[in-house]
C-alpha positions in Angstrom: 0.0 0.0 0.0 1.3 3.4 -1.0 1.0 6.6 1.1 -0.1 9.4 -1.3 0.2 12.8 0.4 -1.7 15.9 -0.7 -0.2 19.0 0.9 -2.9 21.1 2.6 -1.7 24.7 3.1 -5.1 26.3 3.3 -5.5 27.1 -0.4 -8.6 25.5 -1.8 -10.9 22.6 -1.2 -8.7 19.5 -1.5 -11.4 17.0 -0.9 -12.1 16.6 -4.6 -8.5 15.8 -5.2 -8.4 13.3 -2.4 -11.7 11.7 -3.6 -10.5 11.4 -7.1 -7.3 9.7 -5.9 -9.2 7.3 -3.7 -11.2 6.3 -6.8 -8.2 5.5 -8.9 -6.1 4.0 -6.0 -8.7 2.4 -3.7 -6.0 0.2 -2.0 -3.7 3.1 -1.2 -3.7 5.6 1.7 -4.5 9.2 0.7 -3.5 11.7 3.4 -4.2 15.5 3.5 -1.1 16.8 5.3 -1.1 20.2 7.1 2.5 19.7 8.4 5.7 18.1 7.2 5.3 15.5 10.0 2.0 14.3 8.6 3.7 13.8 5.3 6.4 11.5 6.7 6.6 8.2 4.9 5.0 9.5 1.8 5.5 7.5 -1.5 4.0 10.2 -3.6 3.4 13.9 -3.2 0.8 16.2 -4.6 1.1 20.0 -4.5 -2.4 21.5 -5.3 -3.4 25.2 -5.1 -6.0 27.7 -6.0 -6.3 31.5 -5.4 -3.8 34.3 -5.2 -0.1 33.4 -5.7 1.1 35.5 -2.8 -1.3 33.8 -0.4 -0.3 30.4 -1.8 3.4 31.1 -1.3 2.9 32.4 2.3 0.7 29.4 3.1 3.3 27.0 1.6 6.3 28.5 3.3 4.7 28.9 6.8 4.3 25.2 7.8 7.8 24.2 6.4 6.7 22.7 3.1 9.6 24.1 1.1 12.2 21.9 2.7 9.8 18.9 2.4 9.4 19.6 -1.3 13.1 20.0 -1.9 13.8 16.7 0.0 11.1 14.9 -2.0 12.6 16.2 -5.3 16.1 15.1 -4.3 14.8 11.6 -3.2 13.2 11.0 -6.6 9.7 10.7 -5.2 7.0 11.2 -7.9 5.5 14.7 -7.4 2.4 16.2 -9.1 1.6 19.9 -9.1 -1.9 21.1 -9.9 -2.9 24.7 -11.0 -1.3 27.2 -8.7 0.6 24.3 -7.3 2.4 24.3 -10.7 2.8 28.1 -10.7 4.5 28.3 -7.3 7.2 26.0 -8.8 8.2 28.7 -11.4 10.6 31.6 -10.9 8.3 34.6 -10.5 4.6 35.5 -11.1 3.4 38.8 -12.5 0.4 38.6 -10.1 0.2 41.4 -7.4 3.0 43.4 -9.0 5.4 40.5 -8.9 5.8 37.6 -6.5 8.9 35.4 -6.2 8.2 31.7 -6.4 10.2 28.6 -5.7 12.3 28.6 -8.9 12.3 24.9 -9.3 11.6 25.7 -12.9 13.2 28.9 -14.4 10.2 30.1 -16.3 8.0 33.0 -15.3 4.2 33.2 -14.8 2.5 35.9 -16.9 -0.9 37.5 -17.0 -3.2 36.8 -19.9 -4.0 40.5 -20.1 -7.2 42.4 -20.6 -7.1 42.4 -24.4 -6.8 38.8 -25.3 -8.0 37.7 -28.8 -8.2 34.6 -30.9 -9.5 34.3 -34.4 -10.7 37.9 -34.2 -12.8 37.3 -31.1 -12.1 38.7 -27.7 -11.4 36.1 -25.0 -12.6 36.2 -21.4 -10.1 36.2 -18.6 -9.9 34.1 -16.5 -9.6 31.2 -18.9 -12.3 29.1 -17.4 -13.7 25.8 -18.7 -12.7 23.0 -21.0 -9.8 23.2 -23.5 -7.8 20.8 -25.5 -4.3 19.7 -24.4 -1.7 18.5 -26.9 1.1 16.4 -25.3 4.4 17.7 -26.6 6.6 14.8 -25.4 6.2 11.1 -24.9 5.8 10.7 -21.1 4.3 8.0 -18.9 1.8 10.5 -17.4 0.1 10.7 -20.9 -0.4 7.0 -21.2 -4.0 6.2 -22.3 -4.7 9.9 -23.0 -5.3 10.9 -26.6 -3.7 14.1 -28.0 -6.3 16.8 -28.0 -8.2 15.5 -25.0 -10.1 18.1 -23.1 -9.2 19.2 -19.5 -10.7 21.7 -17.2 -8.9 25.0 -16.6 -9.5 28.0 -14.2 -6.7 30.6 -14.3 -5.8 34.2 -15.3 -2.0 33.6 -15.3 -0.1 31.2 -17.4 3.4 29.8 -18.1 4.5 30.6 -21.6 5.1 27.6 -23.9 7.6 29.3 -26.2 11.3 28.8 -25.4 10.3 26.5 -22.6 12.1 23.1 -22.5 10.0 22.0 -19.6 6.7 21.9 -21.5 5.1 18.5 -21.5 1.7 19.6 -22.9 0.4 22.7 -24.6 -2.9 24.5 -24.9 -3.8 27.7 -26.8 -5.9 30.5 -25.4 -5.0 33.6 -27.3 -1.4 32.6 -26.7 0.3 29.1 -26.5 0.8 28.2 -22.9 2.1 25.3 -20.9 -0.7 23.0 -19.9 1.8 20.7 -18.3 5.5 20.9 -17.4 7.9 18.2 -16.3 11.4 17.9 -14.8 12.9 14.6 -13.6 10.4 13.3 -10.9 8.1 16.3 -11.2 5.0 16.6 -13.4 2.8 19.6 -13.0 -0.4 20.7 -14.7 -2.2 24.0 -15.1 -5.5 22.2 -15.5 -7.4 20.4 -12.7 -7.2 16.6 -13.4 -9.7 15.9 -10.6 -12.3 18.0 -12.5 -11.4 16.7 -15.9 -13.6 13.6 -16.3 -12.1 10.5 -17.8 -8.9 12.1 -19.1 -8.2 13.6 -15.7 -8.9 10.4 -13.9 -6.5 8.6 -16.3 -3.8 11.1 -15.6 -4.2 10.6 -11.8 -4.2 6.8 -12.4 -0.9 7.3 -14.3 0.5 9.3 -11.5 -0.3 6.6 -9.0 1.7 4.1 -11.0 4.5 6.4 -12.2 8.0 5.6 -11.0 9.2 9.3 -11.3 11.2 8.6 -14.4 10.3 10.0 -17.8 
């Protein structure tokens, strides 16, 4: 039995993530950890997050999750980031006039802007709803998921896809952006797999069986 730890640092309702994990891994233990001590013995780590990036960073740092995450990365433990949980792994976000992030990835997080267009039509921000994701690399996390599958997004800030070697999947919304990034034992998504029907459940199932190697 594996211990799958979802880090709970006060940013969002994590029960939908835990519930989805329990469906794809009924024989495993799913733990919502509010302290590093509760995460001890983890076999897999999930970093979720919704809301303002500054609040997320403060909430993540306060309980001591940064050393835990760094140790988990060094150990080779499979790690999944979701939504703002992906963005806090970047270098800096434009939100709130600029917020320093964890710099696990060197890329920035940018604002979609207030004048976003596609095919001559103005697009709403935040980007909210279903959109197609195109895997850009062959990765175990995409097993059983067709290119162009639809996933659920809710975000006003994005990680650019251009000149970004970490991109594992791309979506277009006025601009091409990183729907997923990866580095060694980390895989992170801008979309919410727990809200993305069959494709999202397949991705979570893939994570449960992933050995952390691309």
